[in-house]
N, C-alpha and C positions, 0 to 999 in steps of 0.2 A: 786474744780473739774476741772482735767484733761480736755482738750480739745482734742478729738480724731482726728487725719488727715483725710482727704478726701478719701472715699472710692475709690479705683481703677476705671478704667474706662475699663476694660477688652478688651484691644486692640484697645480701640478708642480714647485715651486721645491726641492724635496727633490733632484729629479733634475736641475736645471740647476744648482745649486750643485755638484753632485758632477762635473761636468766643468769643468775649470778656463778653458776658453777661451770659456765662454758669457758673452755680454755682452746688456745690455737692449737692445731695439732696436726697430723698427715692428712687428714680429709679436708686440703684446704682452709684450715683454721677452723674447721667444725668438726666437733666430736660424734660419738655415734649414737651419743644420749640426746644431742641435739637434733638428730632426723627423726628420734621417735617421739619427741615431744609434740603433744597435741597442741591444737590452734586452740587460742580462746575467743577470738573473733569470726571465725567460720569452721566449720565443721572438716574430717578430713576428707571427703568426698561431696562432691555437689554433683545433683541433677537439675534438668530442666524443670522436671516437675516441682521441686523445691522451691523455687524462685515463686515470687509474691509476683501478684498481678500488674503492680506499680513498678517492679523491679525486673524488666527483662534484661538486663545487662550484668553480669557477675565479674568484677576485675578479680583475677588469679595470678599469683607469680609462679614461679618456676616449680615452687615445693607443692602446692597445691595441685597443679596440672599434673604432676607427676604421681602423686598418691592416688589421685583421680581416676587414672589410667591404670595403675596396678590393681587397684580394686577392681576394676572391672575386669581385668585380666585375670583375677583369683576366681571370681564368680562365672568365668567361663562366657562372659557378655562381650560382643565386639564394641567397640565405639562409634557412636553415631556418625555419617559421613553426610556432611551438609553440600549438597548439589549448590555452587554460586549461581548457576544460570537459573536455577528454579528460584531461588532467594531473589533475585533482582527482577523477576518475573510478578512474583508475588508483593515487592516491594514497590514496584510501578502500578500495580493494579491497586493497591491499598491507597497510593497517593492520589491515584484519578477518581473521577466519580463513578459511581456505578453507571454502565454504559445501558442499561435498559430502564434511566430514572425516567426518561420521557415516554416510551412505551410503556410502561406501569401506570402512568398517570393518564395517557390517551386510553387505555383499556377500559377505563372507568367510564367512559364516555359512550360506549356500547351499550343496548338495553339489557344486555344479563350482565354487565360489569366484566366480561370477559370476550376475548377475540373468538372466531369460530375456530372448530379443530384443526383447519386447512391452512391456518396463520400461523405465524412464528415472525421471530426476527430474521432479519437478511442475514445471511452466514456469509457472502461477500462482502457485504458492508462492513459486518465485524471484521474480518481479513483487513480490510482497509483501514480502519480507525485502529486496528493493533499495530499497524505500520507495516504489513503485509503486503507480498503480492502488488504493489505499488508501479504505477508507472515509471517513475524516475529510476528505479532499481534496474529498469533494462540497461541504464546507460551504462554501468558499472560492467567490465569485461569479467569474465569468470577466469579466477586466477588460478596456476597449475597446482597440482598437490605439494610441490615444492617451493613454491611461491617466487620462482624465477621469470615467469612472463604467464602470458595469456592463453588459453584453451581457445576463444572463438575472435581473438583480434589478432591477425598477422597481416605484418606491413611489409613495404620494400624498404630498402635503405633510404629512398628519397622521399617516403612518406606515402605512397600509394599503397592504399586500402586492397589486400588480397582478397577474393571471394572464399566462400565457405565449400570445400571440395569434400567434405563428409559427406552420407546420408542425410538428405532432412526431408521430412513429411511435409508435402505443404499442400494448399488447398483454399479455395475461395468459397466462403458462405454467406449469404444476406438471408436477415429473418423477412417474411412475408406479411404471414397473419397467424395471430392467436385467438383461438374460439374457446368461448366458456371458461375464460380465466375464474378463480375464485374471487369472491368478495368477501371484506376485512368487518363487514357489518358497523361499519361508520358513514355511509353513504348520506344519512340524513342526519348526523352528528357533527361531521366535520367538511370542510371543502378540500378538495384534491389538491396538491399543487404541484405533484411529479408523479409522472409512470414512467417506467426505465425498467427495461431486461438487462440485466448483466451478466456476461457472461466469461468464464473462464475453465483453463484446461485441468482436470481431474484425472489424476492417478489413481486406480482403484487398487493397483497390487500395495502402492505405499501408502495411500490415504493421506495425499497430501495433493494441493495445487500449484501447478507451473506457471512461471509465466506473471502477467499480469491479469487484470482485472479490467475488464472493456465493458462499459454502459450504452446501450442504444435505447433512445427515445422514441417511442410510437408516434407517428403522423397523426393519427386518428384514434380517439377511443369512443365505443358505440357499444349500444345494446347493454345500456347500465352499469358501463366497466366491464364486461364481458368479452368483448373484441376489440383486440388492439391489432391495428393495420401499420405495417412498415413500412420503410423507402425501399423495396428491393434492389434498386440501384446502389445503394451504398453497402457494398462488399466489404466483407472482415476477413483479411489475411491470417491463417494459423500457422504457425509455425514451433514445434513441441521439440526442440530439441532443448536436452536438459545439462549443458554443457561435461560434467566429467562424471555424471550418474546416468547409467544405463536405463531405457525407458523402451519397453515394448507397446506396440502400437495395439495390441490386443487389450492392454489394460488403460488406454486413456480413452476419454469422453469428453465432450464439451459441454460443461454445466450451463444451463440456461435457468435465472430464475425469475418472476416477473415481479415486482415490488413496486407499493404505492405509499406516498409520503405525503400526509396531510398537513394543510396550513397550522402553522403554530396559534395558538391560542393563550389567553389570561390564566385561564384556568390549569392549562397544561406546566407552566412553570414554577409551580410550588416546590417541587423537589430538583429543581436546576440550578447550578452553580452560578453564582454571579459574574464570573471570570468568562470573557469570549473564547480564552483556549482551551479551557476545559469542557466549556459547554460546546466546543465543534469536535468533542471527542464522542458525544452521546449521539447512539441510533435513531435514527427518525424513519426507516424504511422498514414496511412489514411485506414479507413475502408472502403469497399467496397460493402460489404452486410454482413449479420448475419443470423441465424437461431434460432429459439426458440423451445425447447424440451420439451413437458409435463413431469413432475413430477411426477403426478400419474399414469400415463400410464406406465412408466418404473419400479414403484415399483410393478405393478400387474405383470409383467412377472415370469413365473415359470422356464424359460430357457432362453438361451442366443438366441436373434433374431437378423436379420437385417433389420433395418428400414430406410427410406427416409424421409427427412423432407424438405417443401420448402424454399427458401433462399427467402430474404427481403432484400429493403433498406429504410432509411430515419430514422425517431425518432422511439424509441422504443414504444413508444405511439400511433403514426401513421404509420404503417407499410404500405410499400407500394410492391407488389410482384415484383420479379427481372422478372417472366414472363411476366407480362403486362409492364414490362420496355423494354424488347427487343421485345416484339411484338411492340410496338409503334417504335422502331426503325425500323423496317423490314418494316412497312407499310409507310415509308418516303422514303423508296428505294424498291420497290417492286420487281423491273428487276434485281439488284444486289442480293436482299436477297433470290430470286427462285432459283440460284445456291449455295446457303450457307446451312449447315445443321440447323435444329431448334435447338433452344437452350433448354438445360431442366436444368434449374438451383435447383438442390435438393443437399442437404447433408445427405450422407450415414453413418450411425453408427451402432453398434454392443453395444449391453446392454442387459444385464441378474443381475440375483443374484451373489452376491459375493461369492456363495461357489463353484462358477463354476472354476475348475483348482486346483491347487496347494494350499494350506492352506498359511495363512500368517507367517512369522516369528515372529511377535509379534500379538497378537488378536487384533481386530478391535475396540474392547470396548475400549483400553488403546488407543487409537488414539484421536487427539483434536477435538472436536465437530465443526460442520459447518465448514468441510473440505474438499477441491477438492485438491488432489494430485495424483501423481503416488504413486505404491507400495514403491519403493526405497524411496521416500521422506517422505509419512505416517508413516514407519517402522521407520526412525529417529526420525520425530517428537512424536512417542510413546514412544521412547526410552529418549528421552531427558523429558520427563514426569514421565518416571519414576526415572530417576537420580535426577529429582528435587523433588520427593515425600519422597525420601532415605535423602536428605539435609534437608528438611523442617522438618522431623521426629526427626532429631539430636537438633533441636534449642527449646529455650525456648518456642516459639509461632510462628503460620505461617507468622506472618509479623515481626518476626526479621531478622537482616540483618545478611546475611552470605558472608564466602570467598571462591567462588570455580571459578576458570578459566575457566571450562568448561562450566558450564551455563551461566556464563557472557560472554564468547566470543562466543560461537552458535548463538544467533542473531544477531550479527554483519556479520557471513557468510549468514545468509539469506537474508541481504541486498544488499548484493553484485552477480552480476549474475557471474563474474568471479571465486569466491571465493568457490560457491554454487556447480558450474559445478566440482571445483577439488574435492570438497568433496565428492560428491554424486559419482565420480570415485573411490575415496578411500573406501567408504564405501560399494559400490558392490563389491568390491575386498575382501575386510574382510567378507562380509557376504556369498559371494562363496565360501570362502575358509573352513569358518565354516558348512556352509551345505555339502559342500564336505566330510567333515570329518565324518558328521553323517549319511550321504549316506548310506543304507543298503543292496540295491538291488532294482531289479523293481518288484520281488515279494513280497516284506515286506512293510508295511506302512510307511509313512513317519515319520521319527523322527525328530521334532525339536530341535534345541539346546536350551541350558537354558537360559532364561532371562538375567541372570546375565552375562552370556559371551557377550550376546548383548550388554549388560550397557557398559561392559568394552572394546567392539570394539568401541563403540560409542565416548568415551571419548578418547580411543586413536585416533581416526579420528579426533577429533575437537580440542584437545592440538596440534595436529601438525599444523593445519591450521590457529588457532586462532591468532597468534601473528604475521600474517599478516595482519590481520584487524587494528592493530596500527602501519603499517611500515611506516616510513616517505619516503621511496626510491618508494613505490608504487603511481604512479601519480593519484589524486582524478578522480573521474567519470565524464564523460562529455558527450555530447547530442550520442544517441545510435548510431544514422548512421554517426559519425565520423570514416569511418573505419580504417582509418591509428592510429589515437589514439588509438583507441580500440584494437588495433593490438598489439602497443607495450604496453599497460596495460598488455595485455594477456602476451605475450613473458615474463615480468617481474614476474609475477607470476608462470609461468613455471620454470623460472630460479631458483626460491627459492624451488619449490617442486620435480624437476626434473633434473637427470644428462642428460646433451646435448651436444652432439658431435661438437664442434666448426666447422669441416670441413662438416659435412653432415648435420647438424641443426637437428638430430635425437634425440630421448629421450633415452637413452642408461638404465635410471633405476630411481627409484624414491629414497627421501633423505627427511629428516627432514629439514623442513625449517629454523629451530635455527641455524644449521649447517653452512650454509652462513652467515647468522645474526651476528654470533659471532666470525668472525674472520676480520682480519684487512681488509681495502678495501670496507667494507660495513657500513652503519650507524646503528646506534644502536638500537634494536630494541623497546624496551620499554621507555615513558617516565617516569622520576623519581617521585615518589611519588606520581603515578596517581592510583588511586584504583579503579576507575571505569572499568579498565579490570579483576578486580576480583570480584567485589563486586556484590552480589545479594541479593534484599530485593523486596518482595511481596506487601511490605507497602508504597511503594514509590507512587503509586497512590493514596491513602489515605491522606499520610502526605505531600506530594508534588506533587500537580496535575500538569498538563502540564501549562509551562510558559505562560505569556501572548504573549509574543515577539516571542516565539519559537515554531515550529511544534511539 
């Protein structure tokens, strides 16, 4: 009879050989005495509190892990469950610079070295810097729960986009004026470079923001930065459908906050990171006050009216009226306040149904769901969806990869404010030319251009500017209030998009960006063999989710 060799120790051979009395037996080559043998290098059980500060990772083998779990079970304690998503967010937050580094530095420039009680960091800019509620996320169709199709993107076999048939709440709104906007206390210490009103849809029942964040700049700021006047002709399209999650109109509100950003100085760069990419994640907008507009009341209107709502400050869950804030300030100095006009902190805006005015170039049912955008931007997003449906219809399935430089190049344009402004300028010019050709006179009904002409115009605008998103000559983005850096970056973009007179620095005409990029003296445009510039695949979110170490 041939004697078989001892069974393997399953990774514990070195530990078995260290004990002279260990013999191969029925328990896979390990006796019962071996299992009860104490460790010499590590203890039987290990907890996170026992780890030293310089050693956050402890290697454990199978036996150590089993003894640790059994010890916890005997003591009646449940093992600690680690949330992978929470760990990812904490890892990203620890690797990124503190988002309030700049605001903490600029706060020291106030007379009391502290911002007034009505000021706080911008909530909506914090969402944008964290990668949430961005405009480019509107381009991704909402997946079905089973991952077999899309909820808000239906098309025919020949690629024609089908309009949305479910109930959609829509209305048009335009800001008119904001009076008695709060101050920041930096009027004499810093030079303001940006006044902006950011808007978003807020779901009070679920404590979340829906869709994207939209910024509106005032045309004039007067009365010591207390009065903001907007362009009432620039209407905002609102569409609150939330994909597969049910939303009630009584829980929705339009959140509008008024932010001020001041020009970056040398003193404010003490705690800023040296990297442009990391510096671009810092917050630079100070929120002075905000307003909340009821969504249900806007839907019930049958004609366009002008409404005023009060301004608030503080947390969105604990609002404080700005009128009470000004009344408290006046009570502290009654003699001086007697000669000053009384403040009336209100926001005036126009709101009404969407059918007021000229019809849109693209039907509203073709636009993305849960969207807040202007007419020009909403038309461009709807045209993107029509072009996407044409591409997906030609593929074997909706999640197959396709090669289209227009569909792949449009999302980077939405993520860059310089490229987006240049795209909207060209998009308005082309749409105005198309509508001018179709104009038949004031007595005839409006004749809209065909949708195929709009798709071709959209592809032309995108293909002209998409190469700049990958151009190595354009510097990366920096913090928004770095005026000198942002001006240099804007001039670089205009250098590729326009013919500029070197003597007068005036724009003489437009040109294709590939023209200067293809000549000597300029860096070549594309990275060789980089398929991300043209690759489009709706199945990446299913097959390859968001990486753990990346936004």
